[in-house]
N, C-alpha and C positions, 0 to 999 in steps of 0.2 A: 652231205647226206645226213639224215637223222641217224640216231643210234640203231644199229642192227648187227647181226652176226655176219662176218665176212671171212673169206678165205683169201690169203695172199700168197702169190707164187713168184719166184724169180727164175727165169730161163736165160741161160747164157750160152754162147758158142765161142770157144777160144781155141787157138792153135797150140799144139804141143809137139815136141820132137819125140818121135818113137824110135828108141835105140834099135829095136828089132828090125824095123823097116827102114831105118836111116832116112826117114822122111817126116815132113810135118803133116799132122792130121788135125782136123777140126773136131773138137769135142763138144757135144751138146749136153748141157747139164740142166736138170730141172730140180728145183728145191721148193718144197711146200712148207711155208711157215705156219700152217695150221689156221685155226679159226680164232677170231677175236670179236668182241662186242664193242663197237665204237665207230666213229665217223671217219670217212676218208677226207683228209685235208691236204692242201698243197704242202704244208709243213711236214706232214707224216710221209707223203710220197718222197719228198726231198731227203728226209732222214733215212728212209729205207734204201734209197739209191746210194747215199753216202756210205752207209754201212756195208752194202754189197761191194762198193768200189774198194773199200779197205780190205775186205775179205779176199777179193780176187786180184788185188794189186800185183801179185807176183806173176800173173799171167798176162799182164799188160804188154802191148795194147790188145784188148779184147775187141774183136771186130764189131760186135753188136750184142745188145742185151735187151730183154723185155720183161716187164712186170705186169702182173694181172691181179686185180682186186675185184671180187664179185660179190654181189648181194642179191638175195632172192625175196620174193613176196612172202610175208609172214603168214598170211591167211587168205581165205577165198576172196575177201573184199579187195585186198591189195592185188591179188592175182588178176581179178577182173579189171581193176583200175589201170594196171600195167599191161593189159591185153595179153596176158600169158608170158610176160617177159621179166627177166631180172635185169640188173644193170651191171655192166662190166667197165672198169677203168683200165685202160692199157697204156703203159708208159714204155716207150722204146728209145734207146740211145744208141747212136752209131758213130763210128769214126769217119765214115764216108757220107757226106751230105746228100749224095744222090740216092741213098737208101731210104730216106724219109721225105715225106710221110709214107707210111706203108700203103701198098696198093689195095690191100683189103685185109680184114679179119673175118674168119669164117669158122663154122663148125662142120665137122665131118662125122657122119654116122653111116656105117656099113656102105661106104663108098659114095654116099650122097653128100654134096657140099651145100651149105646154107650160109650165104653172106650175112654178116651181122649189120644191122642198120646203125649208122653212125649218128649220134645225137649232137655231138659237138667235138671240136678238136682244136688244138693249138700247137704250132711248131715254134720252137725257141732254140736258143743256144744255152748251153750250160754256163752258169755264172762264173765269172773269173775267180771268185772266191772259193769255188768248189774245184780246186786244182786236182784233188785226188780222183774226182769223178771224170773230169776231162782227160786226165792222164790214163785212166784205166779203160773207160768205155767210149770216150770221144766227146766232141763238143756239140753234137747235134741231137736234139731231143724232140720227141713227139708225145703228146698226151691226148688220148681220145676216149670218149665215152660212147659205149655201144649198148644196144639192146640184145640180150641173150635169151632165146626162147627156153623156157623152163623144160619144155619137151626134149630139148637137146641134151640137157643134163640127165634127165631120166633115161635117155637112150645111150648113156655113156659116151657122149660125143667127145671127140678131140677138138680143142680150140686151137686153130692155127693162124699164123700171121705171115703174109707175103710182104717182104720188104720190096721197095720199088726197084731195087737192083741187087744182084749178087746172091740173094737167098730167098727161096720160096718154101712154103711148107714148114715154117719155123714153129714147132709145137710149143704153145704156152703151157698147156695142162690138159688133163682130162676133166671135162666139166662134170662128168658123172660122179666124181668124188665129192662134189659139193652137196650141202644139205639145203633144203628149201626152207629158208628162214627169213627174217624180217628186213624190210626197208624202212619201216617206221609207220606211224599212224596214218599217214596219207602218202602213199607211194608215188602217185603221179606228181603231186606238189613237191615232194622231196626230191624227185629226180630233176625237176625243172629248177629248183633252188640250187641243187648241186651244180648243174650246168652253168647257171648264172654266176655263182661264186667262182667256179673253175675258170671261166673266161675273164673275170675281172682281175684274176691273178692273186697276188699275195704270197707267191712262192719266190724261190731264189733264182728264177730264170731271168735272162736278160735278152 
């Protein structure tokens, strides 16, 4: 993608032992890394995943994790070019291969669900050289590019992900926290360029 402002989030679910209940509970954690101005690259996604794996290593094995990077049209021209959509990149990693690819990614506003259109996706295995990632989050990875209606953000929609097995309604973040900012000088072309580069690879996947 071209230079633009983006918001990056990590959402994980891991099991902890509750002394009070003497039972294992699944904890759902959302962490907003804030806004930045820059492009989304495979190298950046890999680095973020690696950093998160180190941070949550003590909870390993974490059943599943998802990352969310979103960018919005900068002005009316981009808004029209993108037909009222922003672009969202979702990265999910799981211990169980049957959970990926996700069955869907969708926005929920006051009980109404809107499935996000998938532009491109790729399913891979975590590289053998990323031992900390595979040990913490698992070997199976999905990266997908989706279109997110700007209207959903303005309506404070929750962005959810349904894994193919074991977990549905996995909340990535609240889209309404995002600001409507730029994708670049030509949003439509930028989105297509991003998809092309994304599918050609260049990351540490195998």
